[in-house]
NUFIVO-905672 format. One record per residue (C-alpha): residue in three letters; chain; x, y, z. Coordinates in Angstrom, 1 decimal. Layout:
<nodes>
<node 'Ala'; 'A'; <X; Y; Z>>,
...
</nodes>
This chain:
<nodes>
<node 'Met'; 'A'; <0.0; 0.0; 0.0>>,
<node 'Ser'; 'A'; <1.4; 3.3; -1.0>>,
<node 'Arg'; 'A'; <1.9; 6.2; 1.3>>,
<node 'Val'; 'A'; <-0.8; 8.3; -0.5>>,
<node 'Thr'; 'A'; <-3.3; 5.5; 0.0>>,
<node 'Arg'; 'A'; <-2.6; 5.2; 3.7>>,
<node 'Ile'; 'A'; <-3.1; 9.0; 4.1>>,
<node 'Val'; 'A'; <-6.4; 8.8; 2.3>>,
<node 'Leu'; 'A'; <-7.6; 5.9; 4.5>>,
<node 'Phe'; 'A'; <-6.6; 7.8; 7.6>>,
<node 'Val'; 'A'; <-8.6; 10.9; 6.6>>,
<node 'Val'; 'A'; <-11.7; 8.8; 5.8>>,
<node 'Leu'; 'A'; <-11.5; 7.1; 9.2>>,
<node 'Cys'; 'A'; <-11.2; 10.4; 11.0>>,
<node 'Ile'; 'A'; <-14.4; 11.6; 9.3>>,
<node 'Leu'; 'A'; <-16.4; 8.3; 9.8>>,
<node 'Cys'; 'A'; <-15.6; 7.5; 13.4>>,
<node 'Pro'; 'A'; <-17.5; 10.4; 15.1>>,
<node 'Val'; 'A'; <-20.5; 9.7; 12.8>>,
<node 'Leu'; 'A'; <-20.6; 6.0; 13.7>>,
<node 'Thr'; 'A'; <-20.2; 6.8; 17.4>>,
<node 'Leu'; 'A'; <-23.1; 9.3; 17.4>>,
<node 'Ser'; 'A'; <-25.3; 6.8; 15.5>>,
<node 'Leu'; 'A'; <-24.6; 4.0; 18.0>>,
<node 'Ala'; 'A'; <-25.4; 6.4; 20.9>>,
<node 'Gln'; 'A'; <-28.7; 7.4; 19.4>>,
<node 'Gly'; 'A'; <-29.6; 3.8; 18.6>>,
<node 'Ser'; 'A'; <-29.0; 2.7; 22.2>>,
<node 'Thr'; 'A'; <-31.3; 5.4; 23.6>>,
<node 'Ser'; 'A'; <-34.9; 4.3; 24.3>>,
<node 'Gln'; 'A'; <-37.4; 6.1; 22.1>>,
<node 'Glu'; 'A'; <-40.2; 5.5; 24.7>>,
<node 'Pro'; 'A'; <-41.6; 8.8; 26.2>>,
<node 'His'; 'A'; <-40.5; 9.6; 29.7>>,
<node 'Ala'; 'A'; <-43.0; 9.0; 32.5>>,
<node 'Pro'; 'A'; <-44.4; 12.3; 33.9>>,
<node 'Pro'; 'A'; <-43.0; 13.2; 37.3>>,
<node 'Asp'; 'A'; <-45.1; 12.2; 40.3>>,
<node 'Val'; 'A'; <-46.5; 15.6; 41.4>>,
<node 'Gly'; 'A'; <-49.5; 14.3; 43.4>>,
<node 'Pro'; 'A'; <-53.2; 14.7; 42.6>>,
<node 'Thr'; 'A'; <-54.4; 17.8; 40.8>>,
<node 'Pro'; 'A'; <-56.5; 19.9; 43.2>>,
<node 'Ala'; 'A'; <-60.1; 20.5; 42.3>>,
<node 'Pro'; 'A'; <-60.8; 24.0; 40.8>>,
<node 'Gly'; 'A'; <-62.6; 25.3; 43.9>>,
<node 'Glu'; 'A'; <-60.3; 23.6; 46.5>>,
<node 'Leu'; 'A'; <-59.0; 26.1; 49.1>>,
<node 'Leu'; 'A'; <-55.3; 26.3; 49.4>>,
<node 'Asp'; 'A'; <-53.4; 28.1; 52.2>>,
<node 'Trp'; 'A'; <-56.5; 29.5; 53.9>>,
<node 'Lys'; 'A'; <-55.6; 31.9; 56.7>>,
<node 'Val'; 'A'; <-57.6; 34.2; 58.9>>,
<node 'Thr'; 'A'; <-55.8; 37.0; 60.9>>,
<node 'Ala'; 'A'; <-57.1; 39.7; 63.2>>,
<node 'Asp'; 'A'; <-56.0; 43.2; 64.3>>,
<node 'Ala'; 'A'; <-56.6; 45.2; 67.4>>,
<node 'Glu'; 'A'; <-59.4; 47.2; 65.7>>,
<node 'Gly'; 'A'; <-61.6; 44.2; 65.3>>,
<node 'Arg'; 'A'; <-60.9; 43.6; 61.6>>,
<node 'Leu'; 'A'; <-60.4; 40.2; 60.1>>,
<node 'Val'; 'A'; <-58.4; 39.5; 57.0>>,
<node 'Ile'; 'A'; <-59.1; 36.3; 55.1>>,
<node 'Lys'; 'A'; <-56.6; 35.1; 52.5>>,
<node 'Trp'; 'A'; <-56.8; 32.0; 50.4>>,
<node 'Arg'; 'A'; <-55.8; 30.5; 47.1>>,
<node 'Thr'; 'A'; <-57.7; 28.4; 44.5>>,
<node 'Ala'; 'A'; <-56.4; 26.1; 41.9>>,
<node 'Glu'; 'A'; <-58.1; 28.0; 39.1>>,
<node 'Leu'; 'A'; <-59.1; 31.6; 38.4>>,
<node 'Ser'; 'A'; <-62.3; 32.6; 40.2>>,
<node 'Lys'; 'A'; <-64.1; 35.4; 42.0>>,
<node 'Gly'; 'A'; <-64.0; 35.1; 45.8>>,
<node 'Glu'; 'A'; <-66.1; 36.5; 48.5>>,
<node 'Val'; 'A'; <-66.9; 35.8; 52.2>>,
<node 'Ala'; 'A'; <-70.3; 35.3; 53.7>>,
<node 'Tyr'; 'A'; <-70.2; 36.0; 57.4>>,
<node 'Gly'; 'A'; <-72.2; 37.0; 60.5>>,
<node 'Pro'; 'A'; <-72.6; 36.3; 64.2>>,
<node 'Gln'; 'A'; <-72.5; 32.6; 65.1>>,
<node 'Gly'; 'A'; <-75.3; 30.7; 63.4>>,
<node 'Arg'; 'A'; <-75.8; 33.4; 60.7>>,
<node 'Leu'; 'A'; <-74.2; 34.2; 57.4>>,
<node 'Asp'; 'A'; <-76.2; 37.4; 56.6>>,
<node 'His'; 'A'; <-73.4; 39.7; 55.4>>,
<node 'Thr'; 'A'; <-71.1; 39.5; 52.4>>,
<node 'Ala'; 'A'; <-67.6; 41.0; 51.8>>,
<node 'His'; 'A'; <-65.8; 41.1; 48.5>>,
<node 'Asp'; 'A'; <-62.2; 41.0; 47.4>>,
<node 'Ile'; 'A'; <-60.3; 44.1; 48.6>>,
<node 'Arg'; 'A'; <-59.5; 44.8; 44.9>>,
<node 'Gly'; 'A'; <-63.1; 45.0; 43.9>>,
<node 'Gln'; 'A'; <-66.2; 42.8; 43.6>>,
<node 'Gly'; 'A'; <-65.3; 41.7; 40.0>>,
<node 'Ala'; 'A'; <-61.7; 40.7; 40.8>>,
<node 'Ile'; 'A'; <-60.8; 37.3; 39.3>>,
<node 'Asp'; 'A'; <-57.7; 35.6; 40.5>>,
<node 'Thr'; 'A'; <-56.2; 32.5; 42.1>>,
<node 'Val'; 'A'; <-55.3; 34.5; 45.2>>,
<node 'His'; 'A'; <-58.0; 36.2; 47.2>>,
<node 'Trp'; 'A'; <-58.1; 38.8; 50.0>>,
<node 'Val'; 'A'; <-61.2; 39.8; 51.9>>,
<node 'Arg'; 'A'; <-61.3; 42.2; 54.9>>,
<node 'Leu'; 'A'; <-64.1; 42.3; 57.4>>,
<node 'Ala'; 'A'; <-64.3; 45.6; 59.3>>,
<node 'Lys'; 'A'; <-66.0; 46.9; 62.5>>,
<node 'Leu'; 'A'; <-66.4; 43.5; 64.2>>,
<node 'Asp'; 'A'; <-66.9; 43.1; 67.9>>,
<node 'Leu'; 'A'; <-63.7; 41.7; 69.3>>,
<node 'Asp'; 'A'; <-65.6; 39.4; 71.8>>,
<node 'Gln'; 'A'; <-68.3; 38.2; 69.4>>,
<node 'Leu'; 'A'; <-68.2; 34.8; 67.8>>,
<node 'Tyr'; 'A'; <-68.5; 34.8; 64.0>>,
<node 'Asp'; 'A'; <-69.0; 32.2; 61.3>>,
<node 'Leu'; 'A'; <-67.3; 32.6; 57.9>>,
<node 'Ala'; 'A'; <-67.9; 30.9; 54.6>>,
<node 'Ile'; 'A'; <-65.8; 31.2; 51.5>>,
<node 'Val'; 'A'; <-68.0; 31.6; 48.4>>,
<node 'Arg'; 'A'; <-66.6; 30.9; 44.9>>,
<node 'Asp'; 'A'; <-68.1; 32.7; 41.8>>,
<node 'Gly'; 'A'; <-71.0; 33.9; 43.9>>,
<node 'Thr'; 'A'; <-72.7; 30.6; 44.3>>,
<node 'Glu'; 'A'; <-70.5; 27.7; 45.5>>,
<node 'Thr'; 'A'; <-69.6; 27.5; 49.2>>,
<node 'Val'; 'A'; <-66.1; 25.9; 49.3>>,
<node 'Gly'; 'A'; <-65.1; 26.4; 52.9>>,
<node 'Leu'; 'A'; <-66.5; 27.2; 56.4>>,
<node 'Lys'; 'A'; <-65.1; 28.3; 59.7>>,
<node 'Gln'; 'A'; <-67.3; 28.6; 62.7>>,
<node 'Ala'; 'A'; <-67.1; 30.3; 66.1>>,
<node 'Leu'; 'A'; <-64.1; 32.6; 65.4>>,
<node 'Gln'; 'A'; <-63.5; 35.3; 67.9>>,
<node 'Pro'; 'A'; <-61.3; 38.3; 66.8>>,
<node 'Arg'; 'A'; <-59.9; 38.8; 70.3>>,
<node 'Ser'; 'A'; <-58.9; 35.1; 70.6>>,
<node 'Leu'; 'A'; <-57.3; 35.2; 67.1>>,
<node 'Leu'; 'A'; <-55.4; 38.3; 68.0>>,
<node 'Ser'; 'A'; <-54.1; 36.8; 71.2>>,
<node 'Glu'; 'A'; <-53.0; 33.6; 69.4>>,
<node 'Gln'; 'A'; <-51.1; 35.7; 66.9>>,
<node 'Met'; 'A'; <-49.4; 37.8; 69.6>>,
<node 'Asn'; 'A'; <-48.3; 34.7; 71.5>>,
<node 'Arg'; 'A'; <-47.0; 33.1; 68.3>>,
<node 'Val'; 'A'; <-44.9; 36.2; 67.5>>,
<node 'Ala'; 'A'; <-43.6; 36.2; 71.1>>,
<node 'Arg'; 'A'; <-42.6; 32.6; 70.9>>,
<node 'Glu'; 'A'; <-40.8; 33.1; 67.6>>,
<node 'Ala'; 'A'; <-39.0; 36.1; 68.8>>,
<node 'Ala'; 'A'; <-37.9; 34.6; 72.1>>,
<node 'Pro'; 'A'; <-34.3; 33.5; 72.2>>,
<node 'Ile'; 'A'; <-33.6; 29.8; 72.6>>,
<node 'Pro'; 'A'; <-31.8; 29.3; 75.9>>,
<node 'Thr'; 'A'; <-28.4; 27.8; 75.8>>,
<node 'Pro'; 'A'; <-28.2; 24.7; 78.0>>,
<node 'Ala'; 'A'; <-25.6; 24.7; 80.7>>,
<node 'Pro'; 'A'; <-22.8; 22.1; 80.4>>,
<node 'Gly'; 'A'; <-24.3; 19.9; 83.2>>,
<node 'Asp'; 'A'; <-28.0; 20.1; 82.2>>,
<node 'Val'; 'A'; <-29.8; 16.8; 82.3>>,
<node 'Leu'; 'A'; <-31.3; 16.1; 78.9>>,
<node 'Asn'; 'A'; <-33.2; 13.1; 77.3>>,
<node 'Leu'; 'A'; <-33.6; 11.4; 80.7>>,
<node 'Thr'; 'A'; <-34.9; 7.9; 80.8>>,
<node 'Val'; 'A'; <-35.3; 5.6; 83.9>>,
<node 'Thr'; 'A'; <-36.0; 1.9; 83.4>>,
<node 'Pro'; 'A'; <-36.3; -0.9; 86.0>>,
<node 'Glu'; 'A'; <-33.3; -3.1; 86.4>>,
<node 'Gly'; 'A'; <-33.5; -6.3; 88.4>>,
<node 'Glu'; 'A'; <-35.7; -6.5; 91.5>>,
<node 'Ser'; 'A'; <-34.9; -3.1; 93.1>>,
<node 'Gly'; 'A'; <-32.5; -1.2; 90.7>>,
<node 'Phe'; 'A'; <-32.9; 1.4; 88.0>>,
<node 'Leu'; 'A'; <-30.9; 2.0; 84.9>>,
<node 'Val'; 'A'; <-30.7; 5.8; 84.4>>,
<node 'Lys'; 'A'; <-29.7; 7.2; 81.0>>,
<node 'Trp'; 'A'; <-29.3; 10.9; 80.1>>,
<node 'Thr'; 'A'; <-27.2; 13.2; 78.0>>,
<node 'Thr'; 'A'; <-25.4; 16.5; 78.8>>,
<node 'Pro'; 'A'; <-24.6; 19.3; 76.3>>,
<node 'Thr'; 'A'; <-20.9; 19.0; 77.2>>,
<node 'Ala'; 'A'; <-18.8; 15.8; 77.6>>,
<node 'Gly'; 'A'; <-17.8; 15.1; 81.1>>,
<node 'Gln'; 'A'; <-17.6; 12.6; 83.9>>,
<node 'Ser'; 'A'; <-21.0; 12.0; 85.4>>,
<node 'Trp'; 'A'; <-22.5; 10.2; 88.4>>,
<node 'Ile'; 'A'; <-25.6; 10.3; 90.6>>,
<node 'Glu'; 'A'; <-25.7; 10.9; 94.3>>,
<node 'Tyr'; 'A'; <-28.8; 9.3; 95.9>>,
<node 'Asn'; 'A'; <-30.2; 7.7; 99.0>>,
<node 'Thr'; 'A'; <-32.0; 4.4; 99.7>>,
<node 'Gly'; 'A'; <-35.0; 5.8; 101.6>>,
<node 'Met'; 'A'; <-35.7; 4.6; 105.2>>,
<node 'Glu'; 'A'; <-32.1; 4.5; 106.4>>,
<node 'Gln'; 'A'; <-31.2; 7.7; 104.5>>,
<node 'Gln'; 'A'; <-27.9; 6.2; 103.5>>,
<node 'Phe'; 'A'; <-26.3; 8.2; 100.7>>,
<node 'Phe'; 'A'; <-24.6; 6.5; 97.8>>,
<node 'Val'; 'A'; <-22.7; 7.5; 94.7>>,
<node 'Ala'; 'A'; <-23.2; 5.6; 91.5>>,
<node 'Tyr'; 'A'; <-20.8; 6.1; 88.5>>,
<node 'Asp'; 'A'; <-21.2; 5.3; 84.8>>,
<node 'Val'; 'A'; <-21.5; 1.6; 84.3>>,
<node 'Arg'; 'A'; <-18.6; 1.8; 81.8>>,
<node 'Gly'; 'A'; <-16.2; 3.1; 84.4>>,
<node 'Gln'; 'A'; <-15.7; 6.0; 86.8>>,
<node 'Glu'; 'A'; <-13.3; 7.8; 84.4>>,
<node 'Ile'; 'A'; <-15.6; 7.7; 81.4>>,
<node 'Val'; 'A'; <-15.9; 11.1; 79.7>>,
<node 'Asp'; 'A'; <-18.9; 11.3; 77.4>>,
<node 'Ile'; 'A'; <-22.1; 13.3; 76.6>>,
<node 'Val'; 'A'; <-24.2; 10.1; 77.1>>,
<node 'His'; 'A'; <-24.3; 8.6; 80.5>>,
<node 'Tyr'; 'A'; <-25.5; 5.3; 81.9>>,
<node 'Val'; 'A'; <-25.7; 4.8; 85.7>>,
<node 'Leu'; 'A'; <-27.2; 1.8; 87.6>>,
<node 'Leu'; 'A'; <-28.8; 2.6; 90.9>>,
<node 'Asp'; 'A'; <-29.3; -0.2; 93.4>>,
<node 'Gln'; 'A'; <-32.2; 0.1; 95.9>>,
<node 'Ala'; 'A'; <-32.7; 3.8; 95.2>>,
<node 'Ala'; 'A'; <-35.7; 5.5; 96.8>>,
<node 'Val'; 'A'; <-38.1; 6.5; 94.1>>,
<node 'Asp'; 'A'; <-39.6; 9.3; 96.3>>,
<node 'Ala'; 'A'; <-36.2; 10.9; 97.1>>,
<node 'Glu'; 'A'; <-34.3; 13.5; 95.3>>,
<node 'Trp'; 'A'; <-31.4; 12.4; 93.0>>,
<node 'Ser'; 'A'; <-28.5; 14.7; 92.3>>,
<node 'Phe'; 'A'; <-26.9; 14.4; 88.8>>,
<node 'Val'; 'A'; <-23.3; 15.5; 88.9>>,
<node 'Thr'; 'A'; <-21.2; 16.3; 85.8>>,
<node 'Ala'; 'A'; <-17.5; 17.2; 86.1>>,
<node 'Val'; 'A'; <-16.2; 19.1; 83.1>>,
<node 'Gly'; 'A'; <-12.5; 19.6; 83.9>>,
<node 'Pro'; 'A'; <-12.2; 21.1; 87.3>>,
<node 'Val'; 'A'; <-15.8; 22.4; 87.3>>,
<node 'Arg'; 'A'; <-18.7; 20.4; 88.7>>,
<node 'Tyr'; 'A'; <-22.3; 20.9; 87.7>>,
<node 'Val'; 'A'; <-25.0; 19.6; 90.0>>,
<node 'Thr'; 'A'; <-28.7; 19.1; 88.9>>,
<node 'Ser'; 'A'; <-31.1; 17.9; 91.5>>,
<node 'Leu'; 'A'; <-34.4; 16.3; 90.2>>,
<node 'Pro'; 'A'; <-37.3; 15.6; 92.5>>,
<node 'Pro'; 'A'; <-39.5; 12.5; 91.6>>,
<node 'Ala'; 'A'; <-42.1; 14.6; 89.7>>,
<node 'Gln'; 'A'; <-39.5; 15.6; 87.2>>,
<node 'Arg'; 'A'; <-38.2; 12.0; 86.7>>,
<node 'Asp'; 'A'; <-41.7; 10.6; 85.8>>,
<node 'Met'; 'A'; <-41.1; 7.7; 88.2>>,
<node 'Arg'; 'A'; <-44.8; 6.7; 88.0>>,
<node 'Leu'; 'A'; <-44.2; 5.2; 84.6>>,
<node 'Thr'; 'A'; <-41.1; 3.5; 85.9>>,
<node 'Ile'; 'A'; <-42.8; 1.9; 88.8>>,
<node 'Glu'; 'A'; <-45.7; 0.7; 86.6>>,
<node 'Ser'; 'A'; <-43.4; -0.9; 84.1>>,
<node 'Arg'; 'A'; <-41.7; -2.9; 86.9>>,
<node 'Asp'; 'A'; <-45.1; -4.3; 87.9>>,
</nodes>
């Protein structure tokens, strides 16, 4: 084979190889249509979505909701047991949208009201009964206060996730966690004799961990237990009376 022939063959192969590769790739791809994604059931046209009722200090209620399709929305309302008033969308009686806002003004803060969402002037698609503006306002203020309140930071020796389970005829296995790893033990008494004992982690006195397991033998269920956690040279002591240990469940489980 001459040199010219070899060069011609090389050029032809360089042209054909990408074409063959693309053809094979297309041939191996399934031509079946892809299944539609699972997006859940389609809501009915009049189904209420994100229905919320809020109140203000002047006795006004604002009702907001969404619908799956365009529609006109209004609210029928009145004192409990009656729906003899109608309020339209704040943008006008003819507003057509999937998002709706209706404001009810000059309501008695202490009166109970019934509300009904009406779609396109005829179809009642939602009902709320016995709503009191003052109660709604109080709930809103409490929710805002809870959300704004800072989350307290637990102390290194705080007793968290405490569980107490019976062990043997008169013992209890106590498990708890602390925010900071340390050596932990429990100081307790046996009741009648008021003899005080110290029980260390079942894995050894020197164990340093955030999870602690202590076995108490003949501990008095009606006495105070002191949970001690040593983090370095500092000791944290948390005393829990029976009511905070939920010992009732523990005693019943032993029976």
